[in-house]
N, C-alpha and C positions, 0 to 999 in steps of 0.2 A: 403803477407804472405798467404799460402794456408793451409786451415784446413781441415783435414780428418774427416768428420762428423761421420764415423763409430767408431772413437776413442774418441768421446766426452762422458762424463759420462752421464748417465740418471738422470733427475731430478737435474742437476747442477744449482746452484743459480748464477745468474750474478748480481754483484752490480755495479751500476755506480755512480760515484761522481758527485754532482750537485752544481754547483757555480752559484748561481743566485743573481742578484740585479735588482729587478723589480721596478715598479713605485710606489710601496707601501711606506708609511711613514717609516722613519727610525724605526729600531727594538730596539733601546736603548733609554731609557728616562734619560736624564741628567739634574741635576739642574745647574743653572748658577754659584751659589756659591757652589763649589765643596767639601768644608771643611764639614765634618759630614754627607754627603749625599752618597748614594750608587747608582750605576747604576742599571737599571732594564732591563734586557734582554728579549725580547719577540720574539718568532719565528712567523712571519707573512708572508704568501705567498699571493701576489697579483694575480688576475685573469690572468694576463700576465705570472706570474711564473707558475701557474698550467697549463695554455694551452701549454707553451713552453716545460714543461717536458712531459706532456702526448703526445704531438706531436712527441718528440723525442723518447719515448717509442714505439709509433706506427710505426715510421721509422725503428727502430731496429727490431720489430717484423716482419714487411714486408720483410726486408732485410735477416733475418734469414730464413724466410719461402721460399723465392725465391732462396736462396743459397742451400736449401735442408738441413739446419742445424737442423731443428726441429721447434717446435712451442714455442714461448716465451710467457709465462703467465705473465700478467702485474697485480700487486697488487695495489689495491686502497683502500683507507679509505673514504667512501663516494665518492665524486668527486675528492679528492686529492690523488696524488701519494704517496705511502708509503715511508717514507724517515726517516733515522736515524740521529739524530743531530751530530753524529760523522762524517758524511760524508759532513757536511756544512762548508763552509768558510763564516764566517759572514762578509759580505762586505757591504760597503755603509751605515753604521749606524753613521758615523761622517764624511759625505761626504765634499769633497773638492770643494767649489763653490765660486766665488767672492762675491756673495750677501749673507750676514749673515742671511737672512730670508729663504734662500733655503739650505745653507750648514753650517757646523759647523766650518771647518778650511779654511784658504786661500791658496794660491798657495804655501806658504812656510810652510804649515801644522800647522800654528799657529792658535789657537782657536781665533775666531772673538771676539774682545774686551777684551782679556785677554793677557797681555804683556809678560808674562813668561810661558805660557802653549802652549806646542806643542804636536801633536799626529801624529803618523806615523803607518802605517800597512794598511791592506786591508780595514779597516773600512773607509778609506778616499777616497776610489775609488768611483767615481760617477757612473760607471757602472762596471759589471763584465765581465770576459772573459770566454773562454771555458776550460781553463788549470789551474793547480795549481798555485796560486798567489805568491809563495815564492820568486822568482827571482824580481818580481816587488816590493814587500815589502822591500827586500834588498836594490834595487836601491833607493827606496824613503828614506830609513833610511840613506844611504850614502849621498844623496842630502841634507837631512836636517841637518846631521852632518857637512857638508861643509858649509851650510848656517850659522849655529850657529857659527861655528868657525871664519867665516869671521865677523860675527856681534860682537863677544866677544873679538877678538885678533886683 
């Protein structure tokens, strides 16, 4: 797609969606006995997350400048990129891993050690991708439904 830079608005804001799952600890704290307890969501960016987003912003700025589209001003809050929570896909907070010490659910999305509790969604992703996770979430939900149907019927 070609862009005519003469037709771009001045001082236009460009928002980018960020889907990150860094090496940081999970952002949700859960009790093993779930009845009567609430999940606590915290937004934590690891050093890898911060470096990845900052590098991406620099690449965008360099490409905009080299294409003659203008200067991209990058907002930072201290050393962290400015981001709205509405642009995040919270992923990796109940990670799928075989080892219960490293993950929350097994390959069938069953919570380790609890026979009748399953979780599906982007929270079970061990890593994130570059695109919206909706289709992968749907595929996981269908896969879990098939597994439960086979187990129950």
